[in-house]
C-alpha positions as CSV (number, residue, x, y, z in Angstrom):
1,M,39.5,-12.1,-3.6
2,F,40.1,-9.9,-6.6
3,L,37.9,-10.0,-10.1
4,R,40.3,-9.7,-12.6
5,T,38.2,-7.7,-15.4
6,K,38.9,-7.8,-19.0
7,R,40.1,-4.5,-20.7
8,P,37.1,-3.2,-23.2
9,A,37.8,-3.7,-26.7
10,P,38.3,-1.2,-29.3
11,P,36.0,0.5,-31.0
12,A,35.5,-1.5,-34.5
13,A,37.0,-0.4,-37.5
14,E,34.4,2.6,-39.3
15,I,34.3,4.2,-42.6
16,R,33.6,8.5,-42.3
17,P,33.4,10.5,-45.3
18,L,35.8,13.5,-45.7
19,A,34.9,16.3,-47.7
20,L,38.1,17.5,-49.9
21,A,38.8,20.8,-51.1
22,D,37.6,20.4,-54.7
23,G,34.2,19.5,-53.8
24,R,35.0,15.8,-53.8
25,E,33.9,13.5,-50.7
26,V,36.3,10.6,-50.0
27,P,35.5,7.7,-47.6
28,V,38.6,7.2,-44.7
29,R,38.7,4.0,-43.0
30,W,38.8,4.7,-39.2
31,V,41.1,2.2,-37.1
32,R,42.1,2.6,-33.4
33,D,44.7,0.4,-32.3
34,R,46.2,0.2,-28.7
35,R,49.8,0.3,-30.2
36,A,49.4,3.4,-31.8
37,R,50.9,6.2,-30.7
38,R,50.1,9.1,-33.3
39,L,47.6,9.5,-35.9
40,R,48.8,7.9,-39.3
41,L,47.3,8.5,-42.6
42,I,47.7,6.3,-45.5
43,V,46.6,5.6,-48.9
44,S,46.8,2.3,-50.6
45,D,45.1,0.2,-53.4
46,K,42.0,-0.5,-50.5
47,G,41.5,3.1,-50.1
48,A,42.2,5.8,-47.4
49,R,42.8,4.6,-43.8
50,L,43.4,6.4,-40.7
51,T,44.9,4.6,-37.5
52,L,44.3,6.3,-34.4
53,P,45.6,5.8,-30.6
54,T,42.4,4.8,-28.5
55,A,42.6,7.8,-26.6
56,A,42.8,10.0,-29.6
57,S,39.3,12.2,-29.9
58,V,37.6,12.6,-32.6
59,R,37.9,16.4,-32.7
60,M,41.4,15.6,-33.1
61,A,41.3,13.3,-35.6
62,D,39.1,15.5,-38.0
63,A,41.2,18.5,-37.5
64,F,44.3,16.0,-38.5
65,L,42.6,14.8,-41.7
66,H,41.7,18.7,-42.4
67,E,44.9,19.3,-42.1
68,H,46.2,16.7,-44.7
69,R,43.6,16.7,-47.1
70,D,45.3,18.6,-49.8
71,W,48.0,15.5,-49.2
72,L,45.0,12.9,-49.7
73,A,44.1,14.3,-52.7
74,D,47.2,14.4,-54.3
75,Q,47.8,10.5,-53.4
76,L,44.5,9.5,-54.7
77,D,44.9,11.6,-58.1
78,R,48.5,9.5,-58.5
79,Q,46.6,6.3,-58.2
80,H,44.9,5.2,-61.4
81,P,46.6,2.0,-62.6
82,D,43.3,0.5,-63.8
83,Q,43.0,3.5,-66.1
84,A,46.0,3.6,-67.3
85,P,47.4,1.7,-70.4
86,L,49.6,-1.4,-69.5
87,F,53.2,-1.6,-70.8
88,G,53.1,-3.9,-74.0
89,R,54.8,-3.3,-77.5
90,D,53.5,-0.2,-78.4
91,W,55.3,1.6,-75.3
92,A,57.8,4.2,-76.4
93,D,58.3,6.1,-73.3
94,P,61.5,5.7,-70.9
95,L,61.3,3.3,-68.0
96,P,61.6,4.0,-64.3
97,L,64.5,2.9,-62.7
98,R,66.4,3.9,-59.4
99,G,64.9,7.3,-59.2
100,A,65.5,8.2,-63.1
101,H,64.0,7.1,-66.8
102,A,66.1,4.8,-69.0
103,P,65.5,5.4,-72.6
104,L,64.1,2.1,-73.8
105,A,64.6,0.1,-77.0
106,W,63.1,-3.0,-78.8
107,R,64.5,-5.9,-80.9
108,E,63.7,-9.0,-81.9
109,G,65.2,-12.3,-80.1
110,R,64.3,-16.0,-79.5
111,F,64.0,-15.3,-75.7
112,A,62.0,-12.6,-73.7
113,R,64.2,-10.6,-71.5
114,A,65.3,-7.1,-71.0
115,T,68.7,-6.2,-70.0
116,L,70.3,-2.9,-68.7
117,T,73.0,-1.5,-71.5
118,G,75.0,1.9,-71.7
119,H,72.3,3.4,-73.6
120,G,69.3,2.7,-71.5
121,I,66.8,-0.7,-71.2
122,E,66.7,-3.1,-74.4
123,L,63.7,-5.5,-74.5
124,Q,64.1,-8.6,-76.6
125,L,60.9,-10.1,-77.7
126,P,60.3,-13.0,-79.7
127,E,57.8,-12.0,-82.7
128,R,54.8,-13.8,-81.7
129,A,55.1,-13.3,-77.9
130,D,52.3,-11.3,-76.6
131,D,52.2,-8.3,-73.8
132,R,52.0,-10.5,-71.0
133,R,55.5,-11.7,-72.0
134,A,56.8,-8.2,-72.3
135,R,55.4,-7.3,-69.0
136,A,57.0,-10.7,-67.1
137,A,60.4,-9.7,-69.0
138,L,60.6,-6.6,-67.3
139,R,59.3,-7.5,-64.1
140,D,62.0,-10.3,-64.2
141,F,64.5,-7.4,-64.9
142,Y,63.3,-5.1,-62.0
143,L,64.0,-8.1,-59.9
144,Q,67.5,-8.6,-61.1
145,Q,68.2,-5.3,-60.5
146,A,66.8,-4.9,-57.2
147,R,68.4,-8.2,-56.3
148,T,71.7,-6.5,-57.5
149,D,71.5,-3.3,-55.1
150,L,70.7,-5.5,-52.3
151,G,73.8,-7.7,-52.5
152,R,75.8,-4.6,-52.7
153,W,73.9,-3.0,-49.5
154,L,73.5,-5.6,-47.6
155,P,76.9,-6.6,-46.0
156,R,77.8,-3.4,-45.0
157,Y,74.6,-4.0,-42.4
158,L,75.2,-7.7,-41.4
159,P,78.2,-6.8,-38.3
160,G,76.1,-4.8,-36.3
161,L,73.1,-7.6,-36.3
162,P,72.5,-10.6,-33.8
163,R,71.7,-12.8,-36.6
164,P,71.5,-12.0,-40.9
165,P,68.3,-12.4,-42.0
166,S,66.8,-16.1,-43.3
167,S,65.9,-14.5,-46.9
168,L,65.3,-11.4,-49.0
169,R,62.0,-11.7,-50.7
170,L,60.8,-9.1,-53.5
171,R,57.7,-8.6,-54.4
172,A,54.5,-5.9,-54.9
173,L,53.3,-5.0,-51.4
174,S,49.8,-3.3,-51.9
175,S,50.4,-0.8,-48.7
176,L,53.8,-1.7,-46.8
177,W,57.3,-1.4,-48.2
178,G,58.8,-4.0,-46.0
179,S,58.0,-6.4,-43.4
180,L,60.0,-8.9,-41.0
181,S,58.4,-12.5,-40.7
182,P,58.8,-14.6,-37.6
183,G,61.0,-16.7,-39.3
184,D,63.5,-13.4,-39.9
185,A,62.4,-13.3,-43.7
186,V,62.6,-9.9,-44.9
187,S,60.0,-9.0,-47.3
188,L,60.6,-6.0,-49.4
189,D,58.4,-4.2,-52.2
190,L,59.8,-4.3,-55.8
191,A,58.5,-0.9,-56.5
192,L,61.5,0.0,-54.7
193,V,63.7,-0.1,-57.1
194,L,61.9,2.1,-59.1
195,G,62.3,5.2,-57.0
196,R,65.6,6.6,-55.6
197,P,67.9,4.2,-54.2
198,S,68.4,6.0,-51.0
199,A,64.9,5.2,-50.2
200,F,65.2,1.5,-51.1
201,E,68.6,1.2,-49.1
202,Y,66.4,2.8,-46.0
203,V,63.7,0.3,-46.1
204,L,66.0,-2.2,-46.1
205,V,68.1,-0.8,-43.1
206,H,64.2,-0.3,-41.3
207,E,63.8,-4.2,-41.8
208,L,67.3,-5.0,-40.6
209,C,66.7,-3.2,-37.5
210,H,63.6,-5.4,-36.3
211,L,66.4,-8.2,-36.0
212,L,67.2,-5.9,-33.0
213,H,64.0,-4.8,-31.8
214,A,60.7,-6.4,-33.0
215,D,58.9,-3.3,-32.3
216,H,58.9,0.7,-33.2
217,S,60.2,2.0,-29.7
218,P,62.6,4.3,-29.3
219,R,65.1,1.6,-29.1
220,F,64.5,0.8,-32.5
221,W,64.4,4.3,-34.2
222,R,67.6,4.7,-32.3
223,E,69.5,1.6,-34.3
224,V,67.3,3.0,-37.3
225,E,69.3,6.5,-36.9
226,A,72.7,5.2,-36.0
227,R,72.6,2.9,-39.5
228,W,71.1,5.8,-41.5
229,P,70.6,9.5,-39.8
230,H,68.8,11.1,-42.7
231,W,65.7,8.5,-42.7
232,R,62.9,11.1,-41.9
233,L,64.0,12.4,-45.6
234,E,63.4,8.6,-47.5
235,R,60.2,8.3,-44.9
236,D,58.9,11.6,-46.4
237,Y,59.8,10.7,-50.2
238,L,57.8,7.7,-50.1
239,R,54.7,9.3,-48.5
240,G,54.8,11.6,-51.1
241,E,56.0,9.7,-54.1
242,G,55.3,5.9,-53.0
243,L,51.7,5.4,-53.9
244,A,52.9,6.7,-57.9
245,L,55.6,4.1,-57.6
246,K,53.4,1.3,-56.5
247,A,51.0,2.3,-59.4
248,T,53.5,2.7,-61.9
249,L,55.2,-1.1,-61.2
250,A,51.4,-2.5,-61.6
251,R,51.4,-0.9,-64.9
252,L,54.5,-2.3,-66.3
253,T,54.6,-5.9,-64.7
254,R,51.2,-7.2,-63.8
């Protein structure tokens, strides 16, 4: 008779301080994950998180954090949506769209709406509309632009998939750029439309490839690479600019 023993549970998540080069000390949430194959450091609106394989040593993790502490400091400095002014009638700066900045023109009208013209972005607003309506109109504009991009890209990838996604959803995501639900619904971060289009298209390809393989196995990455050979460049771009894109979307549309 053999007794089946339970595998011990991984240690619970813990918060450890990390000293940055400028003297600041920031809390980093350490999370061990049996599915993780490498160390991974991310920064979201919830702070810094280090994901570790269960077998990774503390010494290895400390060395990894020390190596990436300048990157972490830069990411934290980019994330100040609560301290920056929100979008409103006094806004005069160009607006981000597809990796560039479009001039903004205001005009009065019956309805709150933003449109893309040959000269930039024109935002029409009723005389008594407040800044919240301006932000809502801008959010609708970004949704429309993102849907236009997806409608142009999606048909080229459908023939190689076992089935199409059940839906495409665009919304602000806290840390992820995209996800695929058990019902095959693809969710993408609306902030992607602010950045360069190649990064947006890569995230779409990434999530579509999960219709072939639900994990991040070598088979999955082979499918991604077959469709987007330079995916590593887009991943690095999002790691470097992603937090600023998410914070900017929050300032402009929340």
